[in-house]
C-alpha positions in Angstrom: 92.0 71.4 33.0 90.8 71.1 29.4 91.9 67.9 28.9 89.1 66.4 31.2 85.4 66.2 30.7 84.8 67.5 34.1 86.9 70.5 34.2 86.8 71.6 30.6 84.1 74.3 31.1 83.5 76.7 34.0 86.1 74.4 36.1 86.0 76.9 39.2 83.1 75.7 40.8 83.4 71.8 40.3 87.0 72.0 41.4 85.8 74.0 44.4 83.0 70.9 45.5 85.6 68.3 44.3 88.4 69.5 46.7 86.3 71.2 49.4 88.1 74.3 49.1 86.3 77.7 48.5 85.4 79.0 45.2 87.2 82.1 45.6 90.4 80.3 46.5 90.0 78.0 43.2 89.1 81.1 41.1 92.3 82.9 42.5 94.5 80.1 41.5 92.9 79.7 38.4 93.3 83.2 37.1 96.9 83.7 38.4 95.8 86.0 41.4 97.3 83.5 44.0 99.9 80.6 44.3 98.3 77.3 45.7 99.7 76.5 49.1 101.0 72.8 49.1 98.3 71.3 50.5 96.2 73.2 48.1 97.9 71.7 45.4 97.5 68.1 46.7 93.9 68.6 46.9 93.8 70.0 43.6 95.9 67.1 42.1 94.0 64.3 44.0 90.5 65.9 42.8 92.2 65.8 39.1 93.4 62.1 39.6 89.8 61.1 40.1 88.2 62.8 37.6 90.7 61.2 35.2 91.5 58.0 36.5 95.3 58.7 36.2 98.1 59.1 38.5 99.4 62.8 38.3 102.5 64.9 39.0 101.6 68.3 40.5 104.4 69.9 38.6 102.2 68.9 35.3 99.3 70.8 36.7 100.7 73.9 38.2 103.9 75.0 36.6 106.5 77.2 38.0 106.6 80.4 36.2 104.3 78.9 33.7 106.6 76.3 32.9 105.9 72.6 32.9 107.6 69.4 32.3 105.8 68.5 29.6 104.9 70.7 27.0 101.2 69.6 26.5 99.0 67.6 28.7 97.8 65.4 25.6 101.0 62.6 26.2 100.2 61.8 29.9 96.4 62.2 29.9 96.2 60.2 26.9 93.4 62.7 25.2 92.9 63.6 21.9 91.6 67.0 22.3 94.6 68.8 21.0 96.1 66.3 18.4 94.9 65.5 15.4 96.8 62.7 14.2 94.9 62.2 10.7 96.4 65.6 9.5 99.8 67.1 8.8 99.8 69.2 11.7 99.5 68.9 15.6 97.6 71.7 17.5 99.2 71.9 21.0 97.9 74.6 23.1 96.4 76.5 20.5 99.9 76.7 18.7 100.0 75.0 15.2 103.1 73.0 14.6 103.9 72.1 11.0 105.3 68.5 10.3 105.5 69.2 6.6 108.8 68.7 5.3 110.0 66.7 8.1 111.7 63.2 6.9 
């Protein structure tokens, strides 16, 4: 959700409003206290699709055992929040990976 303007800061209240789900439900999912049901996952995915204008795969949003098909959301979201293309390094989810020495 960091890849969206709408949900980057204080996402639970906005996502609760946008999905029609309770704040407690969203908060517990975001903080790993509960896993979403299928219908909850679809509602969250649809809200993120409306916010981004992109068609999203729910597996990219809610990973299984914190594993996602794509390492970082930047490529499919088209954002530049985590990528610094003018530098010799790329920052992906707060992990810095050096591109120096690769040829």
